[in-house]
C-alpha atoms as one frame of an Amber mdcrd trajectory, in Angstrom:
protein
 119.219  36.187 127.160 122.203  36.691 124.854 124.340  33.528 124.750 126.550
  31.640 122.344 127.396  27.926 122.494 130.966  26.658 122.229 132.035  23.551
 120.362 131.978  21.572 123.617 128.422  22.643 124.369 129.048  25.419 126.900
 126.645  28.353 126.880 128.459  31.659 127.347 126.296  34.597 128.477 127.216
  38.044 127.149 126.120  41.674 127.073 126.442  43.700 123.879 125.476  47.375
 124.070 125.802  50.292 121.683 127.762  50.825 118.484 131.142  52.154 117.439
 134.561  50.693 118.136 134.110  47.553 120.231 135.575  47.147 123.703 135.541
  43.638 125.182 135.749  43.334 128.944 137.129  40.179 130.627 136.258  39.848
 134.334 138.294  38.590 137.270 137.902  35.542 139.494 135.266  34.521 140.671
 133.058  37.301 139.315 130.979  37.987 136.208 130.403  40.541 133.475 128.565
  42.633 136.072 131.878  43.627 137.665 132.380  45.964 134.683 129.237  48.031
 135.267 131.132  51.280 135.856 133.211  50.829 132.702 130.349  49.586 130.492
 128.181  52.604 131.246 131.083  55.049 130.892 132.210  53.806 127.496 128.686
  53.298 126.187 128.085  56.971 126.917 131.301  57.873 125.097 130.190  56.262
 121.843 131.720  52.814 122.064 130.213  49.367 121.588 130.744  47.518 124.891
 130.757  43.747 125.309 131.246  41.746 128.464 130.718  38.026 129.057 130.625
  35.525 131.909 133.391  32.947 131.645 132.399  29.292 131.652 131.396  28.289
 135.143 130.898  31.927 136.196 127.819  34.116 136.443 125.082  33.101 133.997
 127.217  30.854 131.806 127.037  27.057 131.994 128.305  25.426 135.193 130.264
  22.692 133.507 132.764  20.230 134.944 135.596  20.746 132.479 137.629  23.471
 130.804 138.431  25.796 133.676 141.832  26.827 132.334 143.331  29.651 130.316
 143.219  27.731 127.019 139.470  27.178 127.253 138.809  30.679 128.588 140.613
  32.230 125.621 138.989  29.859 123.123 135.541  30.731 124.493 136.344  34.412
 124.058 137.376  33.718 120.477 134.011  32.035 119.758 132.213  35.111 121.035
 134.411  37.504 119.057 133.875  35.461 115.904 130.124  35.277 116.505 129.906
  39.060 116.834 132.438  39.559 114.008 134.407  42.093 116.074 137.210  43.990
 114.368 139.626  46.604 115.701 138.500  45.658 119.216 140.113  46.755 122.456
 140.335  43.893 124.951 140.459  44.849 128.651 141.070  42.255 131.330 141.111
  42.574 135.097 143.057  40.090 137.280 142.366  36.591 135.862 140.706  38.404
 132.945 144.102  39.914 132.170 145.444  36.421 131.727 142.540  35.604 129.411
 143.255  38.715 127.345 146.946  37.795 127.049 146.188  34.305 125.849 143.348
  35.388 123.558 145.389  38.082 121.866 148.411  35.808 121.551 146.581  32.804
 120.104 143.350  34.033 118.550 143.522  37.794 118.047 145.405  38.149 114.762
 143.731  40.776 112.593 140.976  41.483 115.127 142.641  43.370 118.018 143.539
  47.057 118.035 144.799  47.365 121.641 144.918  45.451 124.907 144.777  46.367
 128.568 146.090  44.244 131.441 144.660  45.622 134.693 145.755  44.214 138.079
 146.616  41.238 135.922 147.928  37.831 136.973 150.399  37.842 134.097 153.074
  36.567 133.647 152.694  34.035 136.518 151.777  34.337 140.179 153.115  31.246
 141.882 156.716  30.935 143.059 158.812  28.738 140.778 162.547  28.393 140.041
 162.082  30.858 137.157 159.832  33.125 139.244 161.513  33.198 142.658 159.625
  36.340 143.774 156.230  34.715 143.246 153.767  33.734 145.974 154.262  30.302
 147.632 151.884  27.554 146.502 150.617  27.436 150.087 148.855  30.777 149.501
 146.765  29.233 146.748 146.256  26.010 148.655 144.793  28.208 151.417 142.353
  29.818 148.972 141.211  26.377 147.817 140.771  25.165 151.395 138.702  28.223
 152.345 136.550  27.866 149.248 135.915  24.181 149.843 135.176  24.636 153.546
 132.674  27.503 153.310 132.485  29.264 149.995 129.735  31.647 151.087 131.718
  32.963 154.058 134.977  33.075 152.113 133.261  35.120 149.411 132.082  37.572
 152.074 135.420  37.942 153.820 137.533  38.366 150.651 135.915  41.548 149.347
 135.380  42.903 152.858 139.143  42.623 153.388 142.050  42.619 150.934 140.316
  42.694 147.520 139.227  46.335 147.794 141.651  47.327 150.505 138.838  47.689
 153.003 141.139  46.147 155.624 143.497  49.131 155.532 143.529  51.624 158.444
 141.015  54.387 157.795 139.307  52.617 154.900 135.518  52.835 154.735 134.041
  49.501 153.596 131.233  49.893 151.070 128.610  47.295 151.922 126.974  47.472
 148.522 130.292  46.712 146.802 131.002  43.818 149.190 127.523  42.344 148.723
 127.707  42.721 144.944 131.010  40.833 144.896 129.394  38.067 146.995 126.358
  37.987 144.685 128.483  37.613 141.587 130.677  34.955 143.132 127.807  32.832
 144.423 126.163  32.821 141.001 129.015  30.730 139.655 129.974  27.093 140.150
 132.102  26.051 143.122 134.093  23.647 140.932 134.843  26.342 138.361 136.062
  28.660 141.095 138.141  25.902 142.708 139.828  24.929 139.425 140.174  28.583
 138.466 142.633  29.123 141.280 145.117  26.846 139.556 144.415  28.590 136.230
 145.149  32.093 137.474 148.091  31.209 139.719 150.052  28.509 137.889 149.678
  29.390 134.198 152.932  30.757 132.854 152.033  33.369 130.233 155.481  34.669
 129.485 155.325  33.459 125.886 151.830  34.967 125.455 153.152  38.363 126.492
 156.141  38.103 124.171 153.928  37.395 121.189 151.492  40.281 121.666 152.226
  42.893 118.984 149.537  45.499 119.674 149.798  48.500 122.025 149.200  47.233
 125.559 148.421  49.281 128.650 149.504  47.666 131.929 147.703  49.160 134.955
 148.283  48.154 138.568 147.796  49.540 142.053 150.852  49.513 144.324 148.667
  48.480 147.277 147.296  45.404 145.493 147.172  42.720 148.166 145.932  39.996
 145.784 148.377  40.268 142.851 151.536  42.069 143.998 152.482  44.569 141.297
 156.251  44.025 141.431 155.965  40.414 140.309 153.147  41.154 137.848 153.007
  44.508 136.093 156.737  45.275 136.414 157.609  41.880 134.983 154.905  41.895
 132.298 156.229  45.045 130.668 159.625  43.390 130.311 158.100  40.920 127.851
 155.602  43.093 125.955 156.739  44.702 122.712 154.573  47.832 122.953 153.790
  48.418 126.615 152.684  51.464 128.563 152.927  51.095 132.342 150.796  52.941
 134.872 151.256  52.273 138.593 148.665  53.833 140.924 149.820  54.784 144.430
 147.535  53.335 147.093 145.075  51.686 144.696 143.814  48.177 145.606 143.253
  45.101 143.479 139.632  46.057 142.834 140.510  49.509 141.555 138.145  49.457
 138.550 135.340  49.674 141.114 136.842  51.710 143.938 138.652  54.155 141.634
 136.511  53.991 138.531 136.779  57.718 137.787 140.576  57.601 137.444 140.657
  54.218 135.708 137.997  55.143 133.150 139.743  58.428 132.315 143.042  56.682
 131.693 141.450  53.884 129.692 139.729  56.422 127.445 142.942  58.352 126.901
 144.800  55.133 125.941 142.078  53.943 123.568 141.914  57.324 121.835 145.678
  57.755 121.604
């Protein structure tokens, strides 16, 4: 099993396939590198080197008690990038992974990053605050924590079966394999990492991270995202980015890299090659 060890002793599992320009994929909460299967195969077959890793506490990485925050997530990514000696890499993050990309590029990416992609990303900040009055009330995230603590297994079944992929919309056809794969990935990780991760993805203000990113950045979001509303995420993020390209997808859900992989992969490839 491919794994690196961080300075605080955490083993980080990763996949590293192919050769060519590297693309590093950062997964969303509470999933794993496996959530990028459709993108990994696509870009491998288009001549890229593809890398994806499980964040600490997620998937096959160590289930540790500490460090479930954006600073540690980004630092762990930096250890992996340094270990693999990646240059001119494209970093693509979905949801919480978008926050990890923003912090990694801002704090650790100098001289190593060619482009960045923030997809259905939690940036700049999700929770409602005086400076973010359109954000979601803290009670929304308290509810996620309560559901996780009460019955994580059931919560992790209901979430993908409902709003994550938009399977709760009239006329939608739930895909049982997709729902079960989400559940499988989630249950591989640690309950404490997932619990603490809710604070990380909802309350971390990454405005300054976005302002400091100086590479071309593609911001992708579905306008039917029920998890991270696009108006307070993508539309605000591009206000702070120096070199942003914005793509809003009518009707696409939060989990669009899976449900709409054909469109997403095509647009990612065009951006990387541009």
